[in-house]
N, C-alpha and C positions, 0 to 999 in steps of 0.2 A: 504493499499500500504506500502511495506517495505521502510525503509529509503534508502537503497542503490538501490532501483528500480527507484527512482525519477531521472528525467533527469539532474537536477542541480547537484545532487550528483555523477552521472556517469561522468559528465564533470569534476568534481573536482577530482575524482579518476584517471581519465585519465591524467589529468594535473600533478598530484603528481607522477604518474608512469613515465611520461616523464622527469620530473625534476630529479628524483632519477637516471634514466637511464643516463642522461647527466653528472652526477658526475663522471663517469668513463671514459668519452670520453676524447681524448687528450693524449699526451705522457708525459706531465709534472707532473707525479705522482712519488714522492720519499718518502722514509721512513727514518725518522731520527734515529740516533744512539741509542736513548733512547727507541725506540719502542721495545716491546717484540718480534716481528717477525723480527728484523733487521738482525739477524744471518742467517735466511733463505733468506732474501732479498739480503744479500751481496754475496751469493753463485752465484746467476744468477739474477740480477735485472730485466732483460727484461722478463725472463720466469716467475719470481714471479709475476710481474705486470699482465702478461697475464692470469696466473691462478686466480689472485685476481679479475680481470674484469669478467672472465667467472663465477666464483662462485657468484659474485655479481649480474649478469644478471640472472642467474639460480634461486637464491633465491628470486629475485624480481618477476619473473614469477610465482613461486610457491606461494608466499604470495598473490599476486594480483589475482590469479585464485581460491584461496581457498574460500569455501562456509561459510558464516557467518549465523548461525542459529537465532541470535538475533540482534536487532539494537544496543544494548549495546556492543556486540562483535565487530561489524563493526566499531562503533565510536572509540573504544579503539585502534583498528589496524590503523585506519585512522589517528588519533592523534599521534600515535607512529611514523608513516611514516612522518608526518609533522615535528616532533621533530628531527628525524634523518636528514631530508633534511636541516633544518636550522643549525643543528650542523655541518654538513659537509661544508655548505656555509660560515659559520662564522669562521671556524677553519683556523689557520695559515698554517697548512700542511694538504692538502687534503688527501694525502697518509696515514698519521697517523690516521686521523679521520675515513677513510674507514677501516683500519685494526682494530681499536678499535671496530667499529660497528660489523665487521664480527666476531671478537673474542667473543663479547657479544652474538651474535646470535648463534655461535656454542656452547657456553656454555648453553644457553637456550635449544637448541634442544638436546644436550647431556643429560641435566637434564630430559627432557620430555621422552627421551628413557629409562633412568633409572626408572622413574616412571611407564612407560609402562611395562618394564620387572618385576618390582615389583608386578604390578597388575596381570600379567599373572601367576606369581608364586603362588599368593594367590587368584586366580580367583574363585575357588570353595568355599573357605571360605567366600569371599565377597558376592557371589551370595546367599549363605545360609542366610547371615545376611540381604540382601536386600529382599529375599523372606519372612523372618520372619517379617521384617518391613512392607512389602506390605500387608501381611495377617492381621497384627495388624491395618494397616490403613483401610483395607476393613471392618473389624469388627467395627471400629469406625464409618465408613460411614453408615453401616447397622443400628447401634444403633441410629445414628442422624436421619436416615430416620424414624425409629420407633417413635422417639420423635416428628416428625412433626404432625400437627393437622390432624385428621382423620375425614372423613365425618361422622357425627353422625348417618346418616341413615344406614351406613354400620355395625354399632355396636349397633343398636337401642335396641336389646334384652339385652344388657349388661348395659344399662343406668338405672339410678334411676328415680323414678317417676317425680320429678321436671324437670329433663333433658328431659325425654320423652315429657312432656308437652310443653316445649320450642320448641322441634323439630316439634311437631304437629302444633303449632302456626305458625312456619316458613313456613311449607308446605301449610297451609291454606292461608297464605299471597300470596305465589306463585300461588296457585290454583285460587285465586281471579283475579290475572292478566291474567292467561291463560283463564279464563272464559269470561272476559271482551273482550279480544282480539278475541276470537272465535265468540262471539255474535255480535260484531261490524262488523266483516268480513262478517257474514251471513246476517245481516240487510243491509249492503252496496250493496250486490248482489241483494237482494230483491228490493231495491230502484231502482237500475239500470234496472231491469226487469219490472219495473212499477207495481209490486205487493204490494208495500208499498209506501205511499206518503213521500216526503221528509219533515221531521219535521220542517225544516226552512220555509217551505211554508204554514204551517198550521196556522190558526188565533190564536190559543191558545199558541204559542211559541213566545219568543222574537225575534225581528229582529236581524240578525247578519250581514248582508251586502246586499246592494241593487245591483242587477245585471240587466243590461238592457235587456238581452235576456237569457232565461233559457232553456236549452235543457235537457229534462228528462233523456236521456240516459247517461248523464254525471252527476254523483252524486257530490253534492257540497262538497268542503272540509270542514270537521267538521261536516258533517251531522249525524255522529254516536257518537257525544259527549255524555257523560253520562247525562248532564243536559238536552240536547235536547231530548234524548230518554225518559227520565223520564217525560218531559213535553208533549211530542207529542204522545207517545204510552202508552198503558195500560200495566204497568209493571207486574201486577198480571197475565195477559194473557201470557206475555212473560215467566214468571217463571213456570206457570202451563202447557202451551201448547207447546210454541216454543222450549224451552230448552230440554224437554223430547223427542219431536219429532226429533229434530236435533241429539240428542244423539242416538236415535234408528237408524236413517238413516246412521250414521257413522258406527255403529256396524254392520249393515246389509250389506251395499254396500262396505265397506272397509275391513271388517274382515271376516264376515260369508260367503259372496259370493267369497271372495278370497280363503278361505278354500274349498269351494264347487268346485271352478274351478280347484284347485290342485288335488282334489280327483277324479273328474269326467272327466277331460280333460287332464291336464298336466301329471299326473302320477309321479313316482319317478324321482328325478332330474337326468338327464343323465351326469354322470361324464366323461368328455372328456379330452383328451391330446391336448392341444393347443400349438402353437409355437409362439415365439416372434422373430422378425427380427432386434431387436435393435443391435445385435452383427454381426460379420462377417459370422456367421453360424446360422441357425435356432436352437433355443434352446427350447426344449419341456418342458412344465410344466402342472401340473394338474389344470383344471378349476373347481372350486367348488363354491357354493353359500356363502362361508364364507371365511374370511381372513386367509391367511397362510403367515404370515410375514417372517418367517425364510426361507421358501423355495424361496420366491420371492427375498429376500435379497441376497441369495446365487447366484441366476441367475444374479442379478445386479452386484455383485462383480466379478463373473466370466467374464461377459461381459466387465467390465472395465479392468480387468487384461489381458484378451485375446487381446483387442485392443492395450494395451500398449506393450505386448510381440510381437505382429505382427509388430508394428511400429519399435520396437528395431530390430527385425530380418531383416526387409526390409532395414533399414539404414545400419545394419551391413554388409550385403552381397552385397550392392549396389556399383556401381562405382560412382565416383564424378560427380554430376550434372544429374544423371539418374532418380532420384525420383522427380516427379512432385508435389506429394502431401505434401512434406515436404520442409520447407524453409532451404536452405543451406547458411551458412555464408561464408565470403570470404576465410577463412582459411580451408574450407571443413568440418566444424562441423555442427551438427544438435542439435536443442533443443527439447528434448523428455522428458516431465515430467513423472516421475516414473522410469526413467533409472538409477537414482542415479549417474548422470555424474557430470561434473565439474561445480562448481558455482551454484548460485541460480536458473539459467535457466536450470540446468542439461544438459549441453552440452555433446555430445558423437561424436566419430569419427567412420567412417566405417572401415571395416577390411583392406581395401586397404591402409589406412593411417599407420596402424601398421605393415602391410606387408612390406612396404618400410623401416620402421625403423628396422625391424627384418632382412631383407636382408642386410641392411648396417652393422648391428652388425655381421651378419654371415660372410660377406666379410672381416671385420676387423679381426675376430678371425681366419679366414682362412689364411690371410696374415701373421699373427703373428706365427701361427703354421708352415707355410711354412718356415719361417726363422729359426725355430728350428728343421726342418727336418720332419715335419708332412706329412703324405701321404694320408689323408682322402680327399674324393671328396668334392667339394664345395656344392653339393646338400645335403649332409649329415649335413653340418652346417646349411643350410637353413631349413631343416626338424627340427633340434633341436630347433631353434629359433621360428619357426612358429607352433610348436606342440600345445602350449596353444591356439593359435588362432583357430586351428582346433577343439579343444575341446569346446571352447566357441561357435563356429558355430553349433556343434552337440547338445550342451545343449539348445540353443535357439530353434532349430528345434524340440527337444524332448518336450519342453514346449508347443510349438504350436500344435504338434501332440497329446499331452496328452489331451488338451481341445477338439480337433476335435473327437478324439476317444471316449471321455467321453460322448459327446452329440450325437455322432453317435450311440453309444451303447444304449443310452436311447431311441432311436427311433425304436429299434427292438422290435419284438413281445414278447420275453421272458425277457425283461429288468426289472430291479427293479421298474422302474417307472410304467410299465404296471401292475405289481403285486400290487403296492400301489394304482393304479386306481381301480383295481378289488376289493380290500378291502374297498375303499371308496364307491364303487358302492353298495357293500353289506350294508354298513351303510345307504346309501341313501334309499335302499329298505326297510330296517328295520324301518327307520324313517317314510317312506311313509305308511307302514302297521300300524304304531302307529296312523298316522293321520287319516287313514280310520276308525280304531276303534274309535278314538275320535270323528270323524264327525258322524258316525252312532249313537253313544251313545247320542251325543248332539242333533241331529235331532229328535231322538225318544223322548228325554225329552222335547224338544220344542213343539213337536206335542201333547204329552200327556198333557202338561200344557196349551197348546193353547195360546202361546205367540204371541202377535201382538203389534202394536203401542199403547201405553198408557194401555196395559194390566196389568201393575203393580197396577192399581187402584183395580182390582178385583182378583189379583193372591193371592191364599191362602199361597203360599210359601213365607216366610219372610226372609229378609236380616238379617244375624247374624254376619257378619264380621265387627269389629270395626276398628277405625284408627290405634291403636297399632298393630292389627293383620295384617293390610295392610302394615304397615311399617316394620313389622317383616319379611315379605317376602323377600327371597334372592334377591339381586340387579339384578342379570342376568335374573330372572324370571319376573321382573317388566319392562314392555316395555315402559310405559308412565311415564313422569315426573309429579310431583304433586300427590295430592290425591283428591278423590271425594269432591265436594263442600258441600255435605251433607253426614252425616254418615249413614242415613236412616236405623237405627236399628229398626226392627219390621215392616218395610214397605215391600210392595210386590216387588218381584224380577223383574228386567228388563232383557232385552236381554243381556246387557253387563255383568250382574252378572252371567248368565249361561256361557257365553264365559270364563270369568275369572276362574270360578270353573272348567271348562274343561281344563284349562292350555293353552288356545290359546290367541292370541292378542285380546285386548278389549279396550274399551273407556268408561270412566265415566266423567260426566260433572264436570269440574274443573281440569282435567288432560290436559297436553300440547298436542295440535293438530294443526299443522301449514301446513298440507298437503292440496293440492287442492281437492276439493270435487269431487267424482266420480259419483255423482248423479245429476239429473236435479233439479236445485233450483226452477224452475217454478212449478214443480209438488209436491213439498213438503209443 
């Protein structure tokens, strides 16, 4: 929360504004002979004091309605206001103090205008220097990013032998955790289906906790602890039979069957043009099975900008109190974030507010010209003063129409979005053809080799891929985290080895697998 958004600070600001405003009330304001403005005051004291009060009130409104971007800026302005208030209150001559404050304020504003003019004269040179500094800063940021630690698995092929050895040890440690997690989850399901006894209930395991009533469908907490599994079950059977069997089922039911379903049933992915109704109009986008962050980000930005422009347009063309969706304040203003209006709340007024001001100025100019013999009609003065209001209305309507026409055009048959969809559909068709060829080749090889559960025991085809070769694989081609629990060099190939060689998703025992099983645990 900003400092000046807090209720206590708002009350303090209002109190300071009222106090400063009261300093010019009353008629007992005089200027001493030593004051720099005494010459002007002596010409017409009443008119001078009237102008002084008007200038004081105007400057107060401008300063108190200005937007502070930082808490430090707000605190500085607030303390300056308190100092001025105390200075006037303790001064012997209130008029002299007011004049001194106004002269200082004029001098400050004049200096700011000189700085602004100097900046505009040298704007191009300053921007060139800023661009150069920004490029240098960007280069330094890029260099700092390169200096950040990089995942050693991404540069495994560039590492030295000792570094590669450390990476392999780290991956083996992670694989051990993944392996234990998967085994415990599988055994827990077996216990709940009554296919395995709870090790806590076996006589050869230590007592963990006495329970008055035990229901077998609810597995006891801690029933798959490592020490209980080791004491209650045959670990050699688990390593030789359970783990290879579960690995085969995961590869078959999760990956091979999924590939078969895509090839035989689903076909190529149908690229469709969907629409989102998050904005005031339906916005079409291409729906594909992979992320397109830039395109979705553009739709999100357009939705946000369009809502803002519509809110601004609706407030601008409305009459006071006619908009029910927006909160109107007592002076007729609205708070529209993104409108770049007045103050932190970004207040803006409708056109009718400025229309009255413009007509008043037109009337004043019309009367002055009449005094000097002018013959123009009053409507011409009004047209001159309201010309910019008409332009602003047209600009807002044009912004809204631009978004509507953009997304209306994208919904036509010959739009750029439709052409992009057709191109992506061709890519999906080509990808499907590659999957069909991969699947046919894979099935032929599996049938030729006669692959089944535990067929690696008699399979003459041997595993040749080592840990470094697995880690040298590009990151995007590696679906699973971790590495196989065993290197298995020279052992018979499993179903997962053939899937990996074919370039499709696969699983080896020791890799991360947290998905829900797609096969019946009771039949495994």
